[in-house]
N, C-alpha and C positions, 0 to 999 in steps of 0.2 A: 504494500499500500504506499510505502515511504516512496519507495522509488517511483512509483506511479505517479505521486503528488508532485515531487520533483521535476519529472519530464512535462506535466501539465504547468506548472507553474515558468519553467525553464521556456516552453513553446509561445506563451502568452507573454512572457517579458520580452525575447527577443524578436516576437514578431512586430509589437508595438516601437523597438528602439529601430528596427530596419525601417520602418514607415513613417516614423518622425524623422529620419538622417535625409529622406528621399525629399521629403516635404520641407524640410530646415534648408537642405542644401539648395531646392529648387526656390522658394523667398530669394534666397541670399543669394542666388545668381542673377534672378530676373531683377532685384532691386538695383542689382551692380551694374548689369547691363544698362538699366535707365540712368542712371548717373554718369555712366561712361560713354553712352551713344554718340552726344557732342562731340567729344574726343576722338573718337573712331572716324567719324564724318569728317575733322577737319585735318585728320592727320592720313587720309585718304586710304585708308585700309580696307582691303576685300574682304567678303564673306570668311574665304579661307584663312585669311590671318586673323581674324577676329573670333573665329573658330578654336585658332590655335592658342589663342591669349587665352580663352576660356578652359580649353583641355589644361593649358599650364598652372591657371588660376584655381581649376577644381579642387583638387589635395589640399590648398589651403581653407576650403571652404568645407570643405567635408571634416578635416581636422579641427577648424573650430565649431562644428556641428555635434562630434560625437557626445562630447559632454554634455550640452542642451539636450540631444536625443535621450541618453542614459536616464539623466533627471527626471524626463519628463515623463518617461517610459516606465520608470519605478514607480513614481505619482501614481500614473493612471492604472497600472496593473494593480496596486494595493490598493485602488478606490473601487477599482471593480471588483476584487474579490471581498472589499467590503459592501458592495450595492447586493451582489449576490449572495451575501451571507454566508459566502465560504470561508470567512475567518472565524465565526463563531461555531461552524463545523470540523473543523481542524482542533481548534481548540475542546472541543467537547470530545474529542479523541486523544488528548493527553498530548498532542502535538503542541510547542511552545512557538509564540512567535520568531524566538532565536534560530529553531530549526525550520523553519520556512523559509528566513531571510537567508538564509546559507546559499542555497542555491540561486540567489539574486546574487549577493556578494561573490559570488566565487564566479560568476559569468562577467560581473563588471571585472572584477581581479584580471582575468583572459583578455577582456578586450581593450583593459588598460597596456597590456603587453603589446596586444597587435599594435595597437595606438602607438606606441613607442616605435616600433618597427617600423609602421607605415611614416609615422615623422621623420625618422632616421634617414630613410631609406629613400623615400617618395617627394615628402613637402619641401623638405631642404632643396633638392636639386630640380624640382618645380619652381619655386621661389625665385631661386638662382636662374633660369632662365627666363623665367616673367620676367625679372627687372632685366634681363638684356635686353628683350622684345620691348620692352617700356622705355627703354632708354632709344632705341630704334626709331621708335613713332612718337619720341617726345610724348608719352604719357607721362612721365615721369620724369621731374626734374634731373636732367644729366650733369649729374655730379662728375666730373672729370678734373676738378684742379683742386687740389690740398691747400689751405692754407696756413701761414705759423703752423709747422709740424714741429713738435719739438718733442726729442726722446732720448731716453740716457740708454747709450748702446751696452753699457756694461756698468760696473759702478764706480769707472773714474770717467771715463769717456762720455759725450752727450754729443748730437748732431740738432743745428736748426737748419731747418728750411723754410723759408717764407713763402714760398710756391711751388707746386708740383703737377706738369703736368700729364696724366696718365696716358692719353692717346703719341703723346708724342716721348713722353718718358724723359723728360727734361725739368731738372730742378733748378731751380733760379735763389739766389742768393743766400747762398751756405754759410753754415761757420760750424766746424769742428772743433772741439776742445778736449783738450785732456787737463785731469786736476790730481793732485798728489794728496797725502793723507790730511793734511794741513788746512784742505781747498785752495791750494796757489795753483795757479796756470803752469801744466809745465808745456806745452805748445799748444797753439792755435792755427788754421789753416780757415781763410776766408774765400772764398770763388762768389764770381757773379754768377755760374750757370755750370752743371754738370749733365754728362748725357750718360745713359746706362748702355755700355757697349755688350750686347748679347753673347757676344764671339767668348769672350773673357771671363765674362760675368763679373764685369769690376766696370767703375763709373770713371767716365772720361773728362777729365777738365783742359779746357782750352788753358787755362792760366789760373794760377791759384796764389796767394802772399800766402807763406808760412812764415812763423813768430817761435821763436823759443826762450824758454824763460829759467832763470835757477834762481833761485830763492827771491824772486821777484823782481831778477835784475833781466833786463834782454839782452839775450847773448847772441842772438843771430836771426836777422829777417833776410828771407831772400824771395825770388818771385818766379815758380817755377810753369814751366811752359808743357804743351801737350802731353800731360802724363795720366795712367789711369791708378785708380786708389781702390783697394776692395775697403767695404765698411760692413762688419758683422751685420749680419741681419738685414740689412737696408738692403729692398731692392724692390723692383719696380712690384711685385706677387705679396712684397712685406705691406710697400705703401697702400697699393689698391684696396688691400682690408681695411683701411680706415675707410672705404666707402660701402663695406659688406657690412649687412645686418646678420645679429647671431642667427635668425632664423634662416637664413641663406646656404647655411653649413650643415651639417651632420654633426653627430657628437663627437664623432672621432677627429673631424677635420678642426673644430673648434678648440679642441682639448687639445691637440698638435701647437694649434695656435695660441694659445692661452702658454702653452710649455715656450714656448719661443719669447712672446712678448715679458715673462717673467724672466728671462737671461738678460734681460735688458734693465730689468728694475723697473718695469712700466706698472701704473697702477691697472689693475686687469678684472676692478670690480663688475664694470658694464660685462665684460664677455662671461666671467664666471658665473653671475647672475642668467647670462642665457645658455651657459652648460648645463647649469643644474634644474632649471625651468626645463630643459628637454626632456628629463625624466619625472620632474615631480606634475607636469602638467598632463600625461599622459594618464597619470596613476589618479587627477582628479576625478576619473571617472567613478574609482572604486570609492573615495569619500566622499563625493557627493551621494553617492547610493547610499550609503551607510545613513547620511543623514536625512536624505528621503525618505528611507524606511521609516526612522524613527518619527519625523513629521507625521507621513500620511496615516499610520498605525495609532498614533499618541491621539491625533486630533479628531479621527474618528469620522469623518465625513466623505460622504459619498455621492457628493456633487462635483461634477466633469470641471464647471468653469472655476470653483474652488482648486481644485487639484493644479489645471494648468496655471493658477494666476500664483498658487504656492509656488510652481516649479520655476516659473519665472523670477520670482523673490529669490529663491536659494540663486539661482544664475547669477542675478545683478550682484549680490553680494558678495558671489564667487569671483567674479572680475572685478570688482572694486577692491576687495583684499589683494588680488592679483598685482594691481597697478600699485597701489601702496607696498607690497613686499619689493616689489621692483627698483622701485625709488631709493626705499630707504637701503635694499641694496647696495645700487651704483653709486648711492652719495656716501656709502662708509659706514652708514649708521649702524647697520647690522651685518652678521658674516653673511654674504652671499650665498650659502648653502643655506642659513637659517631663512634668509629670504625668499627664496623661491619656493621653499616648504609652506611658508606661514601659511598660505591661503589652506595647504592642507592640513598641516594643524589645529587653525582655528576648525574649521570643521568638524574634523574629529571630535575637538573639542565639546563641540555645541553638543555633538550625539552623544558623546558619553556622558555631559552633565545633565541632560535632556532624556535620557533613557529611564531610566528608572521612575520617572516624574512622570514622561508619557505614557509608559506603558504599564505600571501598576498604580 
C-alpha cells in the first residue's frame, strides 16, 4: 500500500511540475518576445536568427522556471490531496505527513541534481553564445573596451591599464611597477601602448620608459624600443573575462578563473558568490519544496487561488533573499559561501520553526 501511495503521489506531483514548467516558460518567452520585437526589427534580424536567439535563451528561461514550477507544483499537489480528503484517509491509516512528504522531497532532490547539471552543461554555454549573438546585432550594449583596469599581478607587482580594446587587443596608457616589503618602488614601466602578440604569447611595446630605484633613489632610467614583455596572467583571455558574467561560465571554468584571480591577490568576492550560487540555486528546489509542504499542510486550505498566491509569495520572498545574499557577499559583508546559501538557509529555518506549529 505504501509503495502504491508513493507512486500515486509521485505521478501527480511530476505531472503538475512538467505542466507548470511548460506554461511558465511559454509565458516568459512570450513576454520577452513582446519586449524584444522592436529590437529585432531595428537589428534587421530574420525569422531564422530570431529563432536561434530563442533557442539560446530558452535554457535560461527553463532554469528560472524550474524552482517556480516545483514550488507551485508542491502547493497544488498538497491542496489537491486536502480537497479530495486524501490526507484524512492517509492519516487514518497511521501514515504521517512526514512519510507522505518523503516522496515529494526525494523527487525535488533529484530535480535539484538534474537542475545543477542542466545549468552547468547547457545554460552557461547557451548564455555565452546568446551574449555573442546579442552583441552581433547590438541587442545588448557591446562592451569591448575596458577602462581603468587595476590588478595585482602578485604580492609585489601590479599593473594599471587605462584603456583596453578587446577587438584590437590593444591596451593604452600602461603602468607596471614592483614594490619591496617596505612598499618602496623597485622599478616602474610606463608605456603609451601595448599590443598582444599571439605568436609569442607576449605583449609588444613600440616604446616604454623603464625606471629603477634603490632605497627611494633613482638609479636608472632608459627608453626601450620595440620589445616583448611577458606579464603573468595578463592576456586577452584574462582581460575579456572582465566582460564575462559568472552565468556565462560553467562551475569548473569559473572555479579555474577564480584560482587565477587569487594568484594575483585580487578580490574575488563577485566570482566566488557566482560560483557557490551555481550549486545553491539548483538545490533551492529541495528547500522550497520543504517550505511549501509545511505551508500547504499547516494552513489546511483547498482553495486553488489561495495556493497559487501562496506559491508566488514564497517565490518572491526567495528571490528577494537571493538579491540580498548576493549583494552582501559581493560587498564582503559576509562570506561568499554563506551569502550564496543564505536564501536556502532562511527557507529551511522557516520550515523547521513552523513545522510543529503548523502540523501539530
